VOPAGU-2260 file (C-alpha; in pm, 1 decimal, decimal comma):
REM VOPAGU-2260
SITE   aa  ch    i         X         Y         Z
SITE  MET   A    0    8759,1   11173,0   10388,0
SITE  SER   A    1    8801,4   11342,8   10081,8
SITE  PHE   A    2    8997,0   11469,0    9790,1
SITE  PHE   A    3    8867,2   11803,7    9791,2
SITE  GLY   A    4    8912,3   12079,0   10085,8
SITE  ASP   A    5    8568,1   12224,6   10011,7
SITE  ASP   A    6    8377,0   11870,0   10041,1
SITE  PRO   A    7    8477,8   11692,3   10355,2
SITE  GLU   A    8    8237,9   11381,2   10286,6
SITE  HIS   A    9    8262,4   11354,2    9959,3
SITE  LEU   A   10    8494,3   11081,3    9923,2
SITE  THR   A   11    8274,3   10884,7   10167,5
SITE  ARG   A   12    7972,1   10959,5    9968,6
SITE  TRP   A   13    8176,0   10797,3    9662,4
SITE  LEU   A   14    8252,8   10533,9    9827,2
SITE  PHE   A   15    7922,3   10437,6    9944,0
SITE  ALA   A   16    7756,2   10503,5    9636,3
SITE  HIS   A   17    7980,1   10278,0    9459,3
SITE  GLY   A   18    7953,4   10004,1    9702,5
SITE  VAL   A   19    8258,0   10011,8    9835,7
SITE  LEU   A   20    8213,6   10115,3   10154,4
SITE  PRO   A   21    7895,2    9929,3   10342,5
SITE  ASP   A   22    7624,4   10168,1   10396,7
SITE  PRO   A   23    7585,1   10193,0   10779,2
SITE  ALA   A   24    7180,3   10221,4   10779,8
SITE  SER   A   25    7154,4    9925,2   10488,3
SITE  THR   A   26    7041,8    9590,4   10636,6
SITE  ASP   A   27    7130,8    9472,9   10255,5
SITE  PRO   A   28    7419,6    9247,6   10210,8
SITE  PRO   A   29    7730,0    9414,1   10050,7
SITE  ALA   A   30    7690,6    9419,8    9635,1
SITE  VAL   A   31    7871,6    9161,6    9468,8
SITE  LEU   A   32    8042,2    9157,2    9108,5
SITE  GLY   A   33    8144,1    8845,4    8929,6
SITE  GLY   A   34    8215,2    8670,4    9272,8
SITE  ALA   A   35    8413,4    8964,4    9431,5
SITE  CYS   A   36    8279,6    9167,2    9739,4
SITE  PHE   A   37    8296,8    9556,7    9660,3
SITE  ARG   A   38    8265,2    9664,3   10026,9
SITE  ALA   A   39    8535,9    9718,2   10298,2
SITE  ALA   A   40    8418,3    9546,7   10608,7
SITE  PRO   A   41    8245,7    9754,4   10882,2
SITE  GLN   A   42    8499,1    9729,0   11132,3
SITE  PRO   A   43    8796,3    9871,2   10907,2
SITE  HIS   A   44    8599,6   10153,9   10771,2
SITE  ASP   A   45    8407,1   10250,4   11162,1
SITE  LEU   A   46    8799,4   10268,5   11222,4
SITE  LEU   A   47    8881,9   10484,8   10970,0
SITE  GLU   A   48    8611,6   10707,6   10943,6
SITE  ALA   A   49    8692,1   10779,5   11376,5
SITE  GLU   A   50    9003,2   10863,1   11308,9
SITE  ARG   A   51    8917,6   11121,5   11026,6
SITE  ARG   A   52    8639,4   11230,2   11250,4
SITE  GLU   A   53    8873,9   11301,9   11527,9
SITE  SER   A   54    9162,6   11465,8   11222,2
SITE  ARG   A   55    9410,4   11232,2   11266,7
SITE  LEU   A   56    9339,9   11094,8   10931,4
SITE  ALA   A   57    9356,8   11275,1   10603,8
SITE  VAL   A   58    9275,2   11226,0   10224,9
SITE  GLU   A   59    9415,1   11440,3   10045,1
SITE  ARG   A   60    9416,4   11543,1    9636,5
SITE  ALA   A   61    9852,7   11522,9    9531,4
SITE  GLY   A   62   10107,0   11325,6    9349,3
SITE  LEU   A   63   10408,8   11211,4    9556,3
SITE  VAL   A   64   10670,8   11356,2    9396,6
SITE  GLY   A   65   10957,3   11233,5    9648,8
SITE  LEU   A   66   11016,1   11095,5   10002,6
SITE  ASP   A   67   11258,7   11143,7   10224,3
SITE  ALA   A   68   11301,7   11027,1   10603,9
SITE  GLU   A   69   11389,3   11345,2   10825,4
SITE  ASP   A   70   11433,7   11331,6   11209,8
SITE  GLY   A   71   11244,1   11029,1   11245,5
SITE  ARG   A   72   10930,6   11121,4   11046,9
SITE  LEU   A   73   10864,4   11059,5   10666,5
SITE  VAL   A   74   10876,9   11376,7   10484,2
SITE  ALA   A   75   10680,9   11393,4   10139,5
SITE  THR   A   76   10693,0   11656,0    9846,7
SITE  LEU   A   77   10364,9   11680,4    9696,2
SITE  ARG   A   78   10272,7   11807,4    9421,8
SITE  ARG   A   79    9850,0   11947,8    9404,1
SITE  PRO   A   80    9648,1   12057,5    9137,0
SITE  GLY   A   81    9787,7   12340,9    8966,5
SITE  GLY   A   82   10118,8   12197,1    8982,0
SITE  THR   A   83   10212,9   12361,1    9341,3
SITE  THR   A   84   10408,7   12147,6    9566,8
SITE  GLU   A   85   10455,3   12138,4    9968,6
SITE  ARG   A   86   10663,0   11927,2   10138,9
SITE  ARG   A   87   10416,9   11750,4   10431,7
SITE  ALA   A   88   10573,8   11575,2   10718,8
SITE  SER   A   89   10392,8   11241,2   10855,5
SITE  ASP   A   90   10396,9   10939,2   11077,0
SITE  ALA   A   91   10274,2   10689,1   10782,5
SITE  VAL   A   92   10303,5   10679,5   10457,7
SITE  VAL   A   93   10037,9   10466,3   10214,7
SITE  LEU   A   94   10194,0   10342,9    9860,3
SITE  CYS   A   95   10009,6   10210,2    9611,3
SITE  THR   A   96   10134,1   10202,7    9230,7
SITE  GLY   A   97    9978,1   10105,9    8928,3
SITE  PRO   A   98   10075,8    9796,6    8693,4
SITE  GLY   A   99   10456,2    9766,4    8531,8
SITE  ASN   A  100   10760,3    9699,1    8660,5
SITE  ALA   A  101   10730,6    9960,4    8922,5
SITE  LEU   A  102   11117,9    9939,1    9042,0
SITE  ASP   A  103   11207,5   10044,1    8650,1
SITE  THR   A  104   10951,8   10262,9    8572,6
SITE  ASP   A  105   10851,1   10492,4    8917,2
SITE  PRO   A  106   11084,2   10690,5    9020,2
SITE  LEU   A  107   10965,2   10741,4    9359,2
SITE  VAL   A  108   11018,6   10342,9    9406,7
SITE  GLY   A  109   11341,6   10349,4    9267,0
SITE  ASP   A  110   11443,6   10652,2    9480,0
SITE  LEU   A  111   11314,8   10443,0    9772,9
SITE  VAL   A  112   11536,3   10138,6    9717,7
SITE  THR   A  113   11831,6   10339,3    9628,5
SITE  ALA   A  114   11797,4   10545,7    9963,0
SITE  GLY   A  115   11794,5   10174,7   10139,0
SITE  LEU   A  116   11449,3   10257,5   10291,0
SITE  ALA   A  117   11329,3   10000,4   10014,2
SITE  ARG   A  118   11440,2    9651,5    9877,4
SITE  PRO   A  119   11361,3    9472,6    9583,6
SITE  ASP   A  120   11134,1    9153,6    9627,3
SITE  ALA   A  121   11277,3    8815,2    9541,0
SITE  VAL   A  122   11194,3    8846,5    9193,2
SITE  GLY   A  123   11269,7    9247,4    9119,5
SITE  LEU   A  124   10875,8    9334,5    8995,7
SITE  GLY   A  125   10820,4    9519,9    9296,4
SITE  LEU   A  126   10887,8    9581,7    9661,0
SITE  ALA   A  127   10949,8    9334,5    9949,4
SITE  VAL   A  128   10722,9    9351,8   10230,2
SITE  ASP   A  129   10566,9    9150,2   10487,5
SITE  ALA   A  130   10255,4    9002,6   10567,0
SITE  GLU   A  131   10103,9    9308,9   10719,2
SITE  SER   A  132   10214,5    9532,3   10316,1
SITE  ARG   A  133   10563,5    9690,5   10590,3
SITE  LEU   A  134   10817,7    9785,1   10385,1
SITE  ARG   A  135   11149,2    9613,9   10420,0
SITE  ASP   A  136   11438,1    9823,1   10409,3
SITE  ARG   A  137   11758,2    9716,4   10280,5
SITE  GLN   A  138   11847,2    9498,0   10544,8
SITE  GLY   A  139   11532,4    9325,1   10558,0
SITE  GLY   A  140   11374,4    9553,6   10864,5
SITE  LEU   A  141   11033,5    9651,8   10929,1
SITE  HIS   A  142   10939,0    9976,1   10850,4
SITE  ALA   A  143   10605,8   10018,8   11137,0
SITE  THR   A  144   10434,3   10270,0   10951,2
SITE  PHE   A  145   10540,5   10265,5   10569,9
SITE  ARG   A  146   10308,7   10050,9   10363,0
SITE  ALA   A  147   10323,6    9919,6   10020,9
SITE  PHE   A  148    9962,8    9795,9    9838,5
SITE  GLY   A  149    9857,8    9701,6    9487,6
SITE  PRO   A  150   10094,8    9605,2    9167,8
SITE  VAL   A  151   10382,2    9689,1    9360,6
SITE  THR   A  152   10317,9    9421,8    9595,6
SITE  ARG   A  153   10257,0    9128,0    9343,0
SITE  VAL   A  154   10532,9    8940,3    9430,7
SITE  SER   A  155   10385,3    8861,3    9797,8
SITE  PHE   A  156   10058,1    8877,4    9766,9
SITE  GLY   A  157    9958,2    8730,3    9383,5
SITE  GLU   A  158    9826,3    9016,6    9114,3
SITE  MET   A  159    9629,0    9302,5    9260,6
SITE  THR   A  160    9524,9    9565,3    8982,7
SITE  GLY   A  161    9160,6    9561,0    9090,2
SITE  GLU   A  162    9004,3    9800,0    9342,6
SITE  PRO   A  163    8778,4    9526,1    9516,9
SITE  ASP   A  164    9134,4    9361,3    9565,5
SITE  ILE   A  165    9374,1    9629,9    9673,0
SITE  VAL   A  166    9008,7    9752,9    9917,3
SITE  LYS   A  167    8963,3    9418,9   10095,5
SITE  HIS   A  168    9369,2    9426,0   10152,8
SITE  VAL   A  169    9353,2    9745,8   10330,1
SITE  ALA   A  170    9083,7    9693,1   10505,4
SITE  ARG   A  171    9231,9    9336,2   10607,2
SITE  ILE   A  172    9541,4    9552,3   10735,7
SITE  ALA   A  173    9373,7    9868,8   10822,4
SITE  PRO   A  174    9349,5    9842,2   11200,3
SITE  GLY   A  175    9722,2    9729,1   11230,9
SITE  MET   A  176    9821,9   10008,4   11038,6
SITE  ILE   A  177    9617,4   10247,7   11266,6
SITE  GLU   A  178    9791,5   10064,6   11611,3
SITE  ALA   A  179   10115,9   10113,9   11445,5
SITE  LEU   A  180   10043,2   10470,2   11456,0
SITE  ARG   A  181    9909,2   10485,3   11806,5
SITE  ARG   A  182   10220,2   10309,3   11940,0
SITE  ARG   A  183   10450,9   10626,1   11791,0
SITE  LYS   A  184   10238,8   10901,2   11994,1
């Protein structure tokens, strides 16, 4: 898994080096800083790595500048380093935005709400999601494979601005995300 196409193991090495993922060969307990564990649970990590090895999961460096629903799939418009753009169809999208009122400041979040693919949370600070981070659409229905993480979900999960919080949350729901994708096939 990597942001760099010419170095597919870069992200995995970085995550091990920074204690986010456990080194499978290590018998040491996870690194703890200020009471927060910086490692993902081994089970979700193993599931994600298996998906990567089978070429069913890719992590790439790009900015998301648009998202459409076409023929039952999500089509993302991506801006690559250097400014080129491309459209990519996918079965799932993971949305993780920075702090602030995403409804007012993030064009993607605003467009999702305008298109009815998402709806604001109860206090209007981010997006309405369920316990598995699935987005609620305009009518309150749930997207099986469209998830949101980080500050955009703070009304549902509390402040989640740091990497350890987001990693733990993603690790908790990763098995359900993978299973939802498998059911779609």
